[in-house]
matplotlib code that plots the C-alpha trace (Angstrom):
import matplotlib.pyplot as plt

x = [2.7, 4.6, 3.2, 4.2, 7.8, 8.0, 7.0, 9.1, 11.9, 14.6, 13.6, 13.3, 16.7, 18.4, 16.7, 17.4, 21.0, 21.4, 19.2, 19.4, 16.2, 14.5, 11.7, 11.5, 8.2, 10.1, 12.4, 11.7, 11.7, 10.5, 13.3, 15.2, 18.5, 18.1, 19.8, 20.1, 19.2, 19.5, 18.1, 20.7, 19.5, 21.4, 24.7, 27.1, 26.8, 29.3, 26.3, 23.1, 20.6, 17.0, 16.4, 17.6, 15.4, 12.4, 13.2, 13.5, 9.9, 8.6, 11.0, 12.4, 16.0, 17.7, 21.3, 21.0, 23.0, 22.0, 23.5, 24.8, 26.9, 27.7, 28.9, 27.4, 26.9, 25.8, 23.0, 20.6, 16.9, 14.8, 11.0, 8.3, 6.5, 3.1, 2.1, -1.6, -2.2, -0.8, 2.2, 5.2, 7.7, 11.3, 14.6, 17.8, 20.8, 24.1, 26.9, 30.2, 33.8, 35.3, 35.8, 35.5, 35.9, 32.4, 30.7, 27.2, 27.1, 24.3, 25.2, 24.7, 21.6, 20.2, 21.3, 20.0, 18.1, 15.9, 14.8, 13.6, 12.0, 10.2, 8.8, 7.2, 9.9, 11.4, 15.2, 17.3, 21.1, 24.0, 27.4, 28.7, 30.8, 34.4, 33.4, 35.4, 33.0, 33.8, 33.0, 31.9, 33.9, 34.6, 33.5, 34.0, 35.9, 34.9, 35.3, 34.3, 31.2, 32.1, 30.5, 29.6, 26.7, 25.0, 24.8, 22.6, 20.5, 19.9, 18.1, 15.1, 13.9, 14.4, 12.2, 9.6, 9.6, 8.9, 5.2, 5.1, 6.9, 5.3, 7.6, 6.3, 7.7, 11.4, 13.9, 17.7, 20.1, 23.8, 26.6, 30.1, 31.1, 27.5, 26.7, 28.5, 26.4, 23.3, 23.9, 24.9, 21.8, 19.4, 21.1, 20.1, 16.5, 13.5, 12.2, 13.9, 11.5, 13.7, 17.3, 19.3, 23.1, 25.2, 28.8, 28.6, 31.0, 29.9, 33.3, 36.0, 38.3, 38.6, 38.2, 41.0, 43.9, 42.8, 43.5, 46.6, 46.1, 42.8, 44.5, 46.7, 43.7, 41.9, 44.7, 43.8, 40.1, 39.3, 40.4, 42.5, 42.8, 46.4, 45.7, 42.2, 42.2, 40.2, 37.5, 37.0, 36.8, 34.3, 32.3, 31.9, 31.2, 27.6, 28.3, 29.7, 26.4, 23.7, 21.6, 21.1, 19.2, 15.5, 14.9, 12.0, 13.9, 14.0, 17.6, 18.6, 22.2, 23.7, 27.3, 29.5, 31.7, 34.5, 34.5, 38.1, 37.2, 35.0, 35.1, 31.9, 32.2, 30.9, 27.5, 27.5, 28.5, 26.0, 23.3, 24.2, 23.9, 20.5, 19.4, 20.3, 18.1, 15.2, 15.4, 13.7, 16.5, 17.5, 21.0, 21.8, 25.4, 26.2, 28.6, 31.7, 30.2, 32.7, 32.3, 30.1, 28.2, 29.0, 27.5, 24.4, 23.5, 20.1, 19.2, 20.6, 18.6, 15.4, 16.1, 16.4, 13.4, 11.3, 12.5, 11.4, 8.1, 7.4, 8.3, 7.5]
y = [-0.2, -3.1, -5.5, -3.1, -2.8, -6.5, -7.2, -4.5, -3.6, -5.4, -3.9, -0.4, -0.7, -1.7, 1.0, 3.8, 2.7, 3.0, 6.1, 8.4, 10.4, 8.6, 6.1, 2.9, 4.0, 6.9, 4.9, 5.7, 2.0, -1.1, -3.2, -4.9, -4.1, -0.4, 0.0, 3.7, 7.0, 10.8, 13.8, 14.8, 18.4, 18.3, 17.8, 20.8, 22.1, 24.2, 26.3, 27.5, 28.6, 29.7, 26.8, 24.3, 25.8, 25.6, 22.0, 21.1, 22.2, 19.8, 16.9, 14.5, 13.5, 10.7, 9.6, 5.9, 2.9, -0.6, -4.0, -6.0, -9.2, -8.3, -4.8, -1.5, 0.5, 4.2, 5.4, 8.3, 8.6, 11.6, 11.4, 14.0, 14.9, 15.2, 12.3, 13.0, 9.4, 8.0, 5.7, 7.4, 6.0, 5.4, 6.2, 4.4, 6.6, 4.8, 7.3, 7.4, 7.3, 4.9, 4.9, 8.5, 9.9, 10.8, 10.2, 11.6, 14.9, 17.1, 19.5, 17.1, 15.6, 19.1, 19.9, 16.8, 14.3, 16.8, 18.5, 15.1, 14.3, 17.6, 16.3, 13.3, 10.7, 8.9, 8.8, 6.1, 5.7, 3.7, 5.1, 1.6, -0.4, 0.9, 4.5, 6.8, 9.3, 11.8, 10.4, 7.0, 3.8, 2.3, -1.3, -3.6, -3.1, -1.2, -3.7, -1.3, -3.4, -6.7, -7.9, -4.3, -4.7, -6.4, -3.0, -1.8, -5.0, -4.6, -1.3, -3.2, -4.6, -1.1, 0.3, -2.4, -1.1, 2.6, 3.2, 6.0, 3.9, 2.2, -0.8, -1.8, 1.5, 1.5, 3.2, 3.4, 6.2, 5.5, 8.0, 7.0, 4.0, 3.9, 2.6, -0.7, -1.0, -0.3, -2.7, -5.5, -4.9, -5.1, -8.3, -9.8, -8.5, -7.6, -5.2, -2.2, -0.7, 1.8, 3.1, 6.2, 6.2, 9.3, 9.1, 5.4, 2.5, -0.4, -1.9, -1.9, -4.0, -1.2, 1.7, 0.8, 1.1, 4.7, 5.5, 3.8, 5.3, 3.5, 0.2, 0.7, 1.6, -1.6, -3.7, -2.2, -2.3, -5.6, -8.8, -11.1, -8.5, -9.2, -12.9, -12.6, -9.2, -9.9, -12.0, -9.5, -6.6, -8.4, -9.1, -5.3, -4.7, -5.0, -5.5, -9.0, -10.2, -8.2, -11.4, -11.1, -7.8, -7.7, -6.8, -4.7, -2.5, 1.2, 2.6, 6.2, 7.0, 10.4, 11.2, 14.2, 13.7, 15.6, 13.3, 12.6, 10.3, 7.8, 7.7, 8.5, 5.2, 3.5, 5.1, 4.8, 1.1, 0.3, 2.1, -0.1, -3.2, -2.1, -1.3, -4.8, -6.2, -3.9, -2.7, 0.6, 3.2, 6.8, 8.0, 11.7, 12.9, 16.4, 18.3, 19.4, 17.9, 16.8, 13.9, 16.0, 17.5, 20.9, 23.0, 20.7, 19.8, 21.3, 19.7, 16.3, 16.4, 17.3, 14.5, 12.0, 13.3, 13.1, 9.5, 8.3, 10.2, 8.4, 4.9, 4.7]
z = [43.0, 44.6, 41.9, 39.2, 40.4, 41.0, 37.4, 35.7, 38.1, 36.1, 32.8, 34.2, 35.9, 32.7, 30.6, 33.2, 33.4, 29.7, 29.3, 32.3, 32.5, 29.6, 30.2, 28.2, 26.6, 25.0, 22.9, 19.2, 18.3, 20.1, 18.5, 21.3, 19.6, 20.4, 23.8, 24.2, 22.6, 23.1, 21.3, 18.6, 18.9, 22.2, 20.4, 20.2, 16.7, 14.7, 13.6, 15.2, 12.6, 12.6, 10.1, 12.7, 15.4, 13.0, 12.2, 15.9, 16.3, 13.7, 13.8, 16.4, 16.0, 17.9, 18.1, 19.2, 19.9, 18.7, 18.9, 15.9, 16.1, 19.7, 18.9, 20.0, 16.7, 16.6, 14.4, 13.7, 13.2, 12.2, 12.6, 11.8, 15.0, 13.4, 11.2, 11.0, 12.2, 9.0, 8.4, 6.7, 4.2, 5.4, 3.8, 5.0, 4.4, 3.8, 4.3, 2.5, 3.9, 6.3, 10.1, 11.2, 7.7, 6.4, 9.8, 10.1, 12.0, 13.2, 10.4, 7.6, 9.3, 9.3, 5.8, 4.1, 6.3, 8.1, 4.8, 3.6, 6.9, 6.6, 3.3, 5.1, 5.3, 8.3, 8.0, 9.6, 9.3, 10.6, 11.4, 10.9, 13.3, 13.9, 13.5, 15.8, 17.4, 20.2, 23.6, 22.1, 22.5, 19.1, 18.7, 15.8, 12.6, 9.5, 6.6, 3.8, 2.8, 4.4, 7.7, 8.5, 5.9, 8.8, 10.5, 7.7, 7.6, 11.3, 10.7, 9.2, 12.6, 14.1, 11.3, 12.1, 15.6, 14.8, 15.3, 12.7, 10.0, 7.0, 6.9, 3.5, 2.0, 2.5, 0.2, 0.4, -0.5, -0.7, -1.4, -2.4, -0.3, 0.9, -2.6, -1.8, 1.4, -0.6, -3.4, -1.0, 1.0, -1.9, -3.0, 0.3, 0.8, -1.3, 1.4, -0.2, -2.8, -4.5, -4.3, -5.2, -5.7, -5.5, -6.8, -6.3, -7.0, -9.1, -10.0, -7.4, -9.6, -12.2, -9.7, -7.3, -9.7, -10.4, -6.7, -5.3, -1.9, -1.7, -2.5, 0.5, 2.7, 1.7, 3.1, 6.5, 6.2, 4.4, 6.2, 4.0, 1.3, 0.3, -0.3, -1.8, -3.5, -6.7, -4.9, -2.1, -4.6, -6.7, -3.5, -3.2, -7.0, -8.0, -11.7, -11.0, -9.4, -11.1, -11.1, -7.3, -7.7, -8.0, -11.7, -10.7, -8.3, -9.5, -9.3, -9.6, -10.5, -10.0, -10.8, -11.8, -14.9, -13.1, -10.1, -9.1, -6.2, -8.1, -11.9, -13.7, -15.6, -12.5, -13.1, -16.9, -17.0, -14.3, -16.3, -19.3, -17.2, -16.0, -19.5, -20.6, -17.9, -18.8, -15.2, -14.2, -13.7, -14.4, -15.0, -14.4, -15.3, -14.1, -16.4, -14.4, -11.2, -8.5, -6.1, -3.8, -6.7, -5.1, -7.9, -8.2, -4.6, -4.7, -8.0, -6.9, -3.6, -5.5, -8.0, -5.1, -3.3, -6.4, -7.1, -3.7, -3.8, -7.1, -6.0, -2.2]

ax = plt.figure().add_subplot(projection="3d")
ax.plot(x, y, z, "-o")
ax.set_aspect("equal")
plt.show()
């Protein structure tokens, strides 16, 4: 025992300080960037359903903190408890919104992510830096697809450290603003094997004039926006750098034609660009569908699930 504590006392002290009551071996990922975790089923929820209780029996869910660029960034992971000794594909979820708007909650983890995890996927997601969460000190700044893309990139080493994960089968799903994070990610790495985009933005230059309130918000979120507007918007608009995408990457585009938050043209123009490149893709336009595809949520989720089952 003395030799054991001599060798590991510093490591244990650090881990037990960060994770009261949780031993180092219980961390869901061996990645050194993960500094703390807690079961997200322990979070107070606005709902307590039988479904959630059943999912808790089959799935492990963690709210974790990881370090990126010197900032502590919150994230989520959902992992099936029984993997039958086989590695599972991974889905990275890129949420929409900004700062606290659109933050990941236990309710939407249960509504979307846990259903997919129950189908045999590991789900990993970032809240992004600058997100204001109850009881969590906010660090960093949400740049709406700027330096905060590093928060998503930093999930890859975390996935590599998950024993149950097949790190060669990673997909990515981006909704609304999360589409910007997704496109910028796949422009930087070839590790993502398929992506799905829901109500996504492909051209901020044409999209922003449709929503003047977003133009004002960008001044607050994007550093240097007033002086470098066009360049910074194009940096966040995939149609201006299609050549950076892997031409073999399968892309699923879902959009409602009554979307008042993000114009459906973002999806149709993107599909045209993909067709010109002979890139594998599928475009699904939902008649009368709003930004959240309220009337089509079940169909949209099944479409996404089928896409990743096909390509991962």
